[in-house]
C-alpha positions as CSV (number, residue, x, y, z in Angstrom):
1,M,155.1,118.2,107.2
2,K,154.1,114.7,107.2
3,T,152.4,115.4,110.7
4,V,151.0,118.2,109.1
5,I,149.3,116.7,106.2
6,A,148.1,113.6,108.3
7,L,146.5,116.5,110.2
8,V,144.8,117.7,107.2
9,I,143.4,114.2,106.3
10,V,142.0,113.8,109.9
11,A,140.2,117.1,109.7
12,V,138.6,116.8,106.2
13,L,137.5,113.3,107.0
14,A,135.6,114.5,110.3
15,W,134.3,117.3,108.4
16,M,133.0,114.8,105.9
17,T,131.6,112.8,108.9
18,L,130.3,115.3,110.8
19,G,129.4,118.2,108.3
20,A,128.2,115.6,105.0
21,S,126.0,113.7,106.8
22,P,124.7,114.5,110.0
23,S,121.2,114.3,109.1
24,V,121.0,110.9,108.3
25,A,122.9,109.9,111.4
26,Q,120.0,112.3,113.0
27,A,116.9,110.5,111.5
28,P,114.6,109.0,113.4
29,L,113.6,105.2,113.2
30,S,109.9,106.2,111.9
31,I,107.4,108.8,111.9
32,K,105.4,108.8,114.8
33,V,101.8,109.5,113.8
34,G,98.9,110.0,116.7
35,A,95.5,108.8,116.7
36,V,92.3,109.1,118.6
37,V,89.8,107.1,118.0
38,P,86.4,105.7,119.2
39,L,86.7,101.7,119.4
40,T,84.0,101.3,122.3
41,G,81.4,103.4,123.2
42,R,78.5,104.7,121.3
43,Y,80.6,105.6,118.3
44,A,82.5,101.9,118.1
45,A,81.3,100.7,114.4
46,G,82.6,104.0,112.8
47,G,85.4,104.4,114.9
48,A,86.1,100.6,113.3
49,Q,85.8,101.9,110.2
50,V,88.4,104.9,110.4
51,K,90.8,102.7,112.0
52,A,90.9,100.2,109.4
53,G,91.6,103.3,106.8
54,Y,94.5,104.6,108.3
55,E,96.0,101.2,109.1
56,F,95.5,100.0,105.3
57,A,97.1,103.2,103.9
58,I,100.2,103.1,106.3
59,E,100.8,99.8,105.2
60,D,100.8,100.4,101.5
61,I,102.9,103.6,102.0
62,N,105.5,101.7,104.5
63,R,105.4,98.8,101.7
64,A,106.5,101.2,99.4
65,G,109.5,102.4,101.6
66,G,107.8,104.8,103.7
67,V,107.7,108.8,103.3
68,M,110.2,110.9,101.4
69,V,111.9,113.2,103.7
70,P,114.9,115.3,102.1
71,E,116.1,116.6,105.2
72,F,117.2,113.2,106.2
73,N,117.7,112.0,102.1
74,K,115.5,108.9,103.2
75,K,112.5,106.9,103.4
76,L,110.8,106.7,106.6
77,P,108.2,104.6,107.5
78,L,105.1,105.6,109.5
79,A,104.4,104.2,113.0
80,L,100.6,104.6,114.0
81,V,99.9,105.0,117.7
82,L,96.4,104.6,118.3
83,L,94.1,105.2,121.6
84,D,90.6,104.2,122.3
85,D,89.3,107.4,123.3
86,E,85.7,105.8,124.4
87,S,83.4,107.8,122.8
88,D,83.7,110.3,125.4
89,P,85.3,113.9,124.5
90,I,87.3,114.3,127.9
91,K,89.4,110.9,127.2
92,T,90.1,112.7,123.6
93,V,91.5,115.5,125.0
94,A,93.3,113.7,127.4
95,R,94.6,110.8,124.9
96,L,95.8,113.3,122.3
97,E,97.8,115.0,125.1
98,T,99.3,111.6,126.1
99,L,100.4,111.1,122.6
100,F,102.0,114.8,122.4
101,A,103.7,114.3,125.5
102,S,104.6,110.9,125.8
103,D,105.1,109.9,122.2
104,R,105.9,113.2,120.6
105,V,104.2,112.3,117.4
106,T,104.6,114.2,114.4
107,A,100.9,114.7,113.3
108,Y,97.3,113.9,114.5
109,L,94.7,111.6,113.3
110,G,91.1,112.3,114.3
111,G,88.2,109.5,115.3
112,F,84.5,109.7,114.3
113,G,82.0,112.2,115.5
114,S,81.6,115.9,115.6
115,D,81.8,116.3,119.3
116,L,84.8,113.7,119.6
117,H,86.4,116.1,116.9
118,A,85.3,119.5,118.2
119,A,87.0,118.8,121.3
120,A,90.6,117.4,119.6
121,A,91.1,120.6,117.4
122,S,91.5,123.0,120.0
123,I,94.6,120.9,121.4
124,A,96.2,120.3,118.1
125,E,95.8,124.3,117.8
126,K,97.7,124.8,121.9
127,N,100.2,122.3,120.9
128,K,100.5,122.8,117.5
129,V,100.5,119.7,115.7
130,P,98.8,119.2,112.7
131,Y,95.6,117.5,112.8
132,L,93.4,115.3,110.3
133,G,89.9,114.4,110.7
134,V,87.4,112.6,108.9
135,A,83.9,111.4,109.6
136,F,82.9,114.9,111.2
137,A,80.9,117.7,109.6
138,L,80.7,120.1,112.0
139,H,81.5,123.6,110.5
140,K,81.4,125.6,113.5
141,I,85.1,124.5,114.3
142,H,86.6,125.7,111.2
143,Q,84.9,129.2,112.2
144,Q,87.4,129.5,115.2
145,G,90.7,130.7,113.3
146,F,92.7,127.6,114.0
147,K,95.5,126.6,111.9
148,Y,96.3,123.0,112.4
149,L,92.9,121.5,111.4
150,F,92.3,120.3,108.2
151,S,89.5,118.1,107.3
152,P,89.0,116.8,103.9
153,F,85.5,115.9,104.5
154,P,82.1,117.5,103.6
155,K,80.9,120.4,106.2
156,S,77.4,121.2,107.0
157,P,76.6,124.2,104.5
158,D,78.1,121.5,101.7
159,L,75.7,118.7,103.0
160,V,72.7,121.1,103.4
161,K,72.9,122.6,99.6
162,E,73.9,118.9,97.9
163,T,70.4,117.6,99.9
164,Y,68.5,120.4,98.3
165,L,70.5,119.6,94.3
166,F,70.1,116.0,95.1
167,L,66.3,116.0,95.2
168,N,65.8,119.1,92.3
169,G,68.0,116.7,90.3
170,T,66.7,113.4,91.0
171,L,62.9,114.0,91.3
172,P,60.2,115.8,89.0
173,D,58.8,119.2,90.9
174,A,55.5,117.3,91.1
175,Q,57.2,114.4,93.1
176,R,59.1,116.7,95.7
177,P,59.0,115.8,98.8
178,K,58.5,119.1,100.2
179,R,57.4,119.3,103.7
180,I,60.4,118.7,105.9
181,A,60.5,117.3,109.3
182,I,63.9,117.9,111.4
183,F,64.9,115.8,113.9
184,K,67.3,118.2,115.3
185,E,69.5,116.9,118.2
186,R,70.7,119.1,120.7
187,T,74.4,119.3,119.8
188,D,76.7,121.7,118.1
189,W,76.5,119.5,115.0
190,G,72.6,119.0,115.4
191,E,71.9,122.8,116.0
192,E,74.0,123.9,113.2
193,I,72.8,121.5,110.4
194,G,68.9,121.5,111.3
195,G,69.3,124.8,111.5
196,L,70.9,125.1,107.7
197,W,68.3,122.6,106.4
198,A,65.5,124.5,107.8
199,T,66.7,128.4,106.6
200,R,67.9,127.0,103.2
201,A,64.6,124.8,102.6
202,K,62.6,127.6,101.2
203,E,65.4,128.7,98.3
204,F,65.2,125.2,96.8
205,G,61.5,125.0,97.2
206,Y,61.1,122.9,100.4
207,S,59.3,124.2,103.9
208,A,60.8,122.5,107.3
209,V,56.6,122.0,108.8
210,A,58.4,120.5,112.2
211,I,61.7,121.0,113.7
212,E,62.2,118.7,116.5
213,E,64.7,119.2,119.4
214,Y,65.8,116.0,121.3
215,A,68.8,115.0,123.6
216,I,71.4,113.1,122.6
217,G,70.9,109.4,124.1
218,A,66.8,110.1,124.2
219,R,65.0,106.9,124.5
220,D,61.7,108.3,123.7
221,F,61.2,109.7,120.5
222,S,56.7,109.6,120.1
223,D,56.1,113.2,120.9
224,N,58.4,114.2,118.4
225,I,57.3,111.9,115.7
226,L,53.3,112.1,116.1
227,R,53.9,116.1,116.0
228,A,56.0,115.6,112.6
229,K,53.3,113.1,111.1
230,A,50.6,115.7,112.3
231,A,52.1,118.3,110.3
232,G,52.4,116.1,107.4
233,A,56.2,115.8,107.0
234,E,57.0,114.0,103.8
235,A,60.8,113.5,104.6
236,V,62.5,113.4,107.8
237,F,66.0,114.7,108.1
238,G,68.6,114.5,110.8
239,V,72.2,113.2,112.4
240,P,71.5,111.1,115.0
241,T,73.9,109.2,116.5
242,P,73.7,105.3,116.1
243,P,72.0,104.4,119.3
244,D,69.7,107.2,118.3
245,G,69.1,106.4,114.8
246,L,68.0,103.0,115.7
247,N,65.5,104.0,118.2
248,L,64.1,106.7,115.9
249,V,63.2,104.3,113.1
250,R,61.7,101.7,115.1
251,Q,59.3,104.1,117.2
252,M,58.5,105.4,113.4
253,K,57.2,102.4,112.6
254,Q,55.4,101.6,115.7
255,L,53.8,104.7,115.4
256,A,52.8,104.7,111.8
257,F,54.5,107.3,110.8
258,N,55.4,106.8,106.8
259,A,57.6,109.7,104.9
260,K,58.5,109.5,101.5
261,M,62.2,109.9,102.4
262,Y,64.5,109.4,105.5
263,M,68.0,111.0,105.9
264,L,69.4,110.1,108.8
265,I,73.1,110.9,108.4
266,R,76.0,109.3,110.2
267,A,73.3,106.2,111.8
268,A,73.0,104.6,109.0
269,D,77.3,104.5,108.6
270,A,77.7,101.2,109.6
271,V,76.8,97.9,108.4
272,V,74.9,97.0,111.8
273,W,72.4,99.3,110.7
274,S,70.8,96.6,108.5
275,Q,71.7,93.9,110.6
276,N,69.8,95.4,113.4
277,L,66.7,96.4,111.7
278,G,66.4,94.0,109.0
279,K,63.7,95.7,105.9
280,D,62.8,98.3,108.3
281,G,66.4,99.9,107.9
282,D,66.1,100.0,103.9
283,Y,65.5,103.4,101.6
284,V,67.3,105.4,104.7
285,M,69.8,107.8,103.4
286,L,73.6,108.6,104.6
287,A,76.1,110.9,103.5
288,P,79.4,109.4,104.9
289,G,81.9,111.0,102.2
290,W,82.9,107.8,100.6
291,H,81.4,104.7,98.6
292,N,83.6,101.8,97.2
293,A,82.1,102.3,93.7
294,M,83.9,105.5,93.2
295,R,86.3,105.5,90.2
296,F,89.3,107.0,91.8
297,P,93.0,105.9,91.8
298,G,93.8,103.3,94.3
299,V,90.2,102.4,95.2
300,K,90.2,98.8,93.4
301,E,93.7,97.8,95.7
302,L,91.6,99.5,98.8
303,N,88.5,97.5,98.0
304,D,90.4,94.1,97.3
305,K,92.5,94.9,100.7
306,H,89.0,95.3,102.7
307,Q,87.7,92.5,100.9
308,R,90.7,89.8,102.1
309,A,90.5,91.4,105.8
310,F,86.9,91.7,106.4
311,G,84.6,89.8,103.5
312,R,83.1,92.7,101.7
313,P,84.3,95.8,99.7
314,G,85.3,99.3,101.8
315,D,83.3,100.2,104.1
316,V,82.0,104.0,103.4
317,L,84.3,105.3,106.2
318,T,87.7,103.5,104.8
319,G,88.0,105.6,102.1
320,P,88.3,109.2,103.8
321,S,90.6,107.9,106.6
322,Y,92.7,106.3,104.0
323,A,92.7,109.6,102.0
324,A,93.4,111.4,105.2
325,V,96.8,109.3,105.7
326,Q,97.8,109.9,101.9
327,I,96.9,113.5,102.5
328,L,99.5,113.6,105.6
329,A,102.3,111.6,103.7
330,D,102.3,114.0,100.7
331,A,102.3,116.9,103.1
332,I,105.5,115.6,104.9
333,A,107.5,114.6,101.6
334,R,106.6,118.1,100.1
335,A,107.5,120.0,103.7
336,G,110.5,118.2,103.2
337,T,111.1,117.9,107.2
338,L,109.3,116.7,110.3
339,D,108.5,119.9,111.3
340,R,105.2,120.8,112.5
341,A,104.9,124.2,111.4
342,K,106.2,123.2,108.1
343,I,103.8,120.1,107.4
344,R,101.0,122.5,108.4
345,D,101.8,124.9,105.7
346,A,102.0,122.0,103.3
347,M,98.8,120.5,104.4
348,A,97.2,123.8,103.8
349,A,98.2,123.7,100.0
350,T,97.2,120.6,99.4
351,N,96.0,119.6,96.3
352,M,95.8,115.9,95.0
353,M,94.3,112.8,93.9
354,T,93.2,110.5,96.8
355,V,90.9,107.8,96.6
356,E,88.1,110.2,97.5
357,G,88.6,112.0,94.5
358,Q,90.7,115.3,94.1
359,V,91.3,117.4,97.6
360,R,92.0,120.8,98.3
361,F,91.7,123.0,101.2
362,R,89.9,126.3,101.8
363,A,91.6,128.8,104.4
364,D,89.5,127.7,107.2
365,G,90.5,124.1,106.7
366,T,87.4,122.8,105.4
367,G,88.1,120.1,102.1
368,V,86.6,120.9,99.2
369,V,85.7,117.1,98.4
370,T,82.8,115.2,96.5
371,V,79.7,114.8,98.2
372,V,78.1,111.5,98.0
373,F,75.0,110.3,99.1
374,L,73.9,106.7,99.9
375,Q,70.5,104.6,100.3
376,W,70.0,101.4,102.0
377,Q,68.7,99.4,99.1
378,R,67.6,95.2,100.2
379,G,70.2,95.4,103.1
380,K,73.1,97.1,101.4
381,Q,74.6,100.4,100.7
382,E,74.2,102.0,97.3
383,L,75.6,105.0,95.8
384,V,73.1,107.1,94.4
385,W,74.4,110.9,94.2
386,P,76.5,112.2,92.0
387,K,75.0,110.2,89.2
388,E,78.1,109.2,87.5
389,F,79.1,106.9,89.9
390,A,75.4,105.7,91.1
391,T,75.4,102.2,91.4
392,A,71.8,101.8,91.7
393,P,68.8,104.6,91.1
394,F,67.2,106.4,94.4
395,Q,64.2,104.4,95.5
396,F,61.7,107.3,95.8
397,P,59.0,107.0,97.8
398,A,60.0,104.6,100.6
399,P,56.8,102.0,100.9
400,A,54.9,102.4,104.3
401,W,56.3,100.2,107.2
402,E,53.4,97.6,107.0
403,Q,54.4,97.0,102.8
404,R,58.0,95.9,103.3
């Protein structure tokens, strides 16, 4: 009888050890998150802002103990594995495959620039790894049926519509710059947003009087500029890379093309814009998805952290990048597991407050987010739209180059 009782006790203890807490024993040390970000090359300045946002968010989440994963009945820290793609989409693909095969990451975070994200999206879909990308507005990639791609960032249709709503909601009809020159980069995003600016202009009371195409990395914009000038364009819309944007502005000044408004999305995102152009960089507008004056939970704390690290409040892409990590952590917690497919489903059901405001996703993975417009004024990026967050009024018209 004693032997039987002893065997029963041993069996019960074995069951308690193996059956009651196997998940805790199998819990990983951390949740690996892979990010491929351009830290060198033409997108390096934007990539640096994205990297900072990711690192700040992970630091804050881990300081609070990490992400609660019910599957393991414990909080796990996030571990960022970040690789540089050198602003090269071919290397974006290769780095993502490395993160999947060697590091076995649970999710992907993206870099900067629509062409890099376009290359990344198909890899995330192939590997069935949830992918969160900011700092890209290309809508086309979301129309390919991808299920693992999510972007809490304004897309081309949002930006185009809001451009005209902003102008109509800010300026009296008689003052609006109704004759528009579109500098259309020969890339997927350039074609997409340039085409939308042109086709939707009329319904809002504008006309595209010049549509000037150019290749990425172009050195000479003089023909484009002179044609836009001859057409009497009052506003310039474009999405140049940072190097192209700098060349475009310098050559517009040289050729005395004095528009009343300049919307150069992407090129003007980085703080080096003003450092490189000085007063010539003023009056240019951008739409980076965030500004450090937006009054959402956590923004003050993020600004304080950024101030300590870099000597200035949060850069414009730091907020969306920080929000991407918030969304990922929330999806993992709601999924209750590190199973990628279940995290993907939880991500699709996102509806939460972040440092960039309330975020939810449409069925195609595009984010329903606040569209913001900034303008360089006296060497500083001022928030001019939406009005409830504005740090300064929209300065219009831009003075002629020789009067600055």
